[in-house]
Each structure stands twice: as C-alpha cells, then as structure tokens.
C-alpha positions as CSV (number, residue, x, y, z in Angstrom):
1,M,-35.0,-6.7,13.6
2,A,-36.4,-5.7,11.3
3,Q,-36.4,-1.5,10.2
4,I,-38.8,1.0,11.0
5,E,-39.4,3.0,8.2
6,P,-37.2,1.4,5.4
7,S,-35.7,3.3,2.5
8,P,-33.7,1.4,-0.8
9,A,-30.4,0.7,0.9
10,Y,-29.0,3.1,-1.7
11,D,-29.9,4.6,-4.9
12,H,-29.7,1.6,-7.5
13,R,-30.6,3.5,-10.8
14,L,-27.9,6.3,-9.8
15,A,-25.2,3.3,-10.0
16,E,-26.8,2.1,-13.0
17,L,-26.3,5.6,-14.7
18,V,-22.9,6.5,-13.2
19,V,-22.3,3.0,-14.8
20,A,-23.5,4.3,-18.2
21,Y,-21.6,7.1,-18.1
22,L,-18.0,5.3,-17.2
23,Q,-18.6,2.6,-19.8
24,T,-19.8,5.4,-22.6
25,G,-19.2,8.9,-22.0
26,D,-22.7,9.3,-22.8
27,E,-23.5,13.2,-22.2
28,R,-27.2,13.1,-22.0
29,L,-26.9,11.3,-18.4
30,F,-25.1,13.5,-17.2
31,P,-26.0,17.0,-18.6
32,F,-23.9,18.9,-16.7
33,A,-20.5,17.0,-18.4
34,A,-21.7,18.7,-22.3
35,R,-19.5,21.5,-20.7
36,F,-16.4,19.5,-19.6
37,D,-13.1,20.4,-21.0
38,D,-11.1,16.9,-21.0
39,A,-9.3,18.3,-17.4
40,R,-12.3,17.7,-15.9
41,R,-14.0,15.0,-17.6
42,R,-11.3,13.2,-16.6
43,A,-11.5,14.3,-12.8
44,F,-15.2,14.0,-13.4
45,V,-14.3,10.3,-14.5
46,R,-12.2,9.3,-11.5
47,D,-14.5,11.0,-8.9
48,L,-17.3,9.6,-9.9
49,R,-14.5,5.7,-10.6
50,E,-14.1,6.8,-6.4
51,G,-17.4,7.5,-5.9
52,L,-18.4,4.1,-7.3
53,S,-15.7,1.9,-5.5
54,D,-16.8,3.4,-1.7
55,L,-20.2,2.2,-2.5
56,T,-18.9,-1.1,-3.1
57,D,-16.2,-1.0,-0.3
58,T,-18.7,-0.4,2.0
59,G,-19.8,-3.6,3.6
60,S,-17.4,-5.7,2.6
61,A,-15.3,-5.2,5.2
62,R,-17.7,-6.4,7.5
63,K,-19.1,-8.4,5.1
64,T,-22.2,-7.2,5.4
65,S,-23.3,-5.3,2.6
66,A,-25.9,-8.3,1.9
67,A,-28.1,-7.7,4.2
68,G,-28.2,-4.2,2.5
69,F,-27.6,-2.5,6.2
70,M,-24.0,-0.6,5.9
71,L,-24.3,0.1,2.1
72,S,-23.8,3.7,1.4
73,D,-24.1,5.5,-2.1
74,R,-23.5,8.8,0.2
75,R,-20.8,9.4,-1.9
76,L,-21.4,8.5,-5.1
77,H,-24.8,11.3,-4.0
78,E,-22.0,14.1,-3.5
79,I,-19.8,13.8,-6.2
80,V,-22.6,14.1,-8.2
81,R,-24.4,17.1,-6.2
82,E,-21.2,19.1,-6.1
83,W,-20.1,18.5,-10.0
84,A,-23.8,19.4,-11.0
85,A,-23.6,22.3,-9.0
86,A,-20.3,23.5,-10.9
87,N,-22.3,23.5,-14.0
88,G,-19.2,22.8,-16.4
89,G,-16.9,24.9,-14.1
90,W,-15.4,22.6,-11.3
91,P,-16.6,22.2,-7.3
92,R,-15.4,24.1,-5.0
93,G,-12.3,22.6,-3.6
94,A,-11.3,21.0,-7.0
95,D,-9.9,23.0,-9.4
96,P,-5.9,21.5,-10.4
97,R,-4.8,25.1,-9.8
98,N,-5.4,25.5,-5.9
99,P,-2.7,23.1,-4.1
100,D,-5.2,22.4,-1.9
101,T,-7.9,19.7,-4.0
102,A,-10.2,17.7,-3.3
103,L,-9.7,15.6,-5.9
104,G,-8.5,11.8,-6.0
105,A,-4.8,11.4,-6.4
106,I,-3.2,11.6,-10.4
107,S,-3.3,8.4,-12.0
108,A,-0.6,7.9,-14.5
109,D,-3.6,7.0,-17.8
110,D,-3.6,11.2,-16.5
111,E,-0.3,12.6,-16.7
112,G,0.1,14.6,-19.4
113,P,0.6,17.7,-20.7
114,G,-2.4,20.6,-19.7
115,L,-4.0,18.4,-17.4
116,V,-3.3,21.1,-15.2
117,P,-3.4,24.4,-16.6
118,D,-0.6,27.3,-16.6
119,G,-0.3,28.4,-13.6
120,G,-1.6,25.4,-11.0
121,G,0.2,23.9,-8.1
122,E,2.0,21.6,-8.0
123,R,0.4,18.2,-8.5
124,R,-0.4,15.6,-6.8
125,R,0.3,12.3,-6.1
C-alpha cells in the first residue's frame, strides 16, 4: 500500500544534530544550551539520549523500522522544543527541585554534589 501523503519517516537532520551535540557538546547546534548550568546540561544530554533511544527502538520490537512506517521522532522533537522553550531554564515539569519531575532517572554517572539544588525534593532512582 502506498502512502497518500509521502513525508519523511523521521527528521534525519534533527537526529544528526542530536548525535553531533552528544559527541561534541557544541552549543552552536542548540544555541539555548549556551545558558545551561552543569545540572541542566546533564539533564538535556540525558533527555536527548532517551529521545534518540526512543527513535531507534520504535520499530525494532516489531522489526518494522526498515520499512519506515513505525519509526517516530515525535519524542525527540518534543524534547528539543521543551528545552528550547525554557530558554536556558528548566522545562516545565523537569525542575529537579520538584519531587514530581518528568526528568529521567539519575544514573551513577550523574550522581554527585550539586546535582539537585538546595531545598530540592528527593532524588529519583
């Protein structure tokens, strides 16, 4: 069956930007990242990794990603939009001082003093 309105299965340019940022940390790729402190930078990187993982996992469970129909970059777009809208701050629902946060779980690499600002909620595991 042919697609009625053919469009790219995913935004390959965005995926390339994300991979380049993860490899280099070059803030020119996402200019809003220039205003991040260390905690925000770590959270943004973690979110990008999770979004990229979602992109590569969407079709793999059904072995359909090669056909291009199940591959979805929706979450990766959401992540970048949320962080861009925050303009260097925390995206809504992602502030670690809020105990009910949308951020991913903290990995052992992310642990250390200063991860959660003073007065913050409990760390999620």
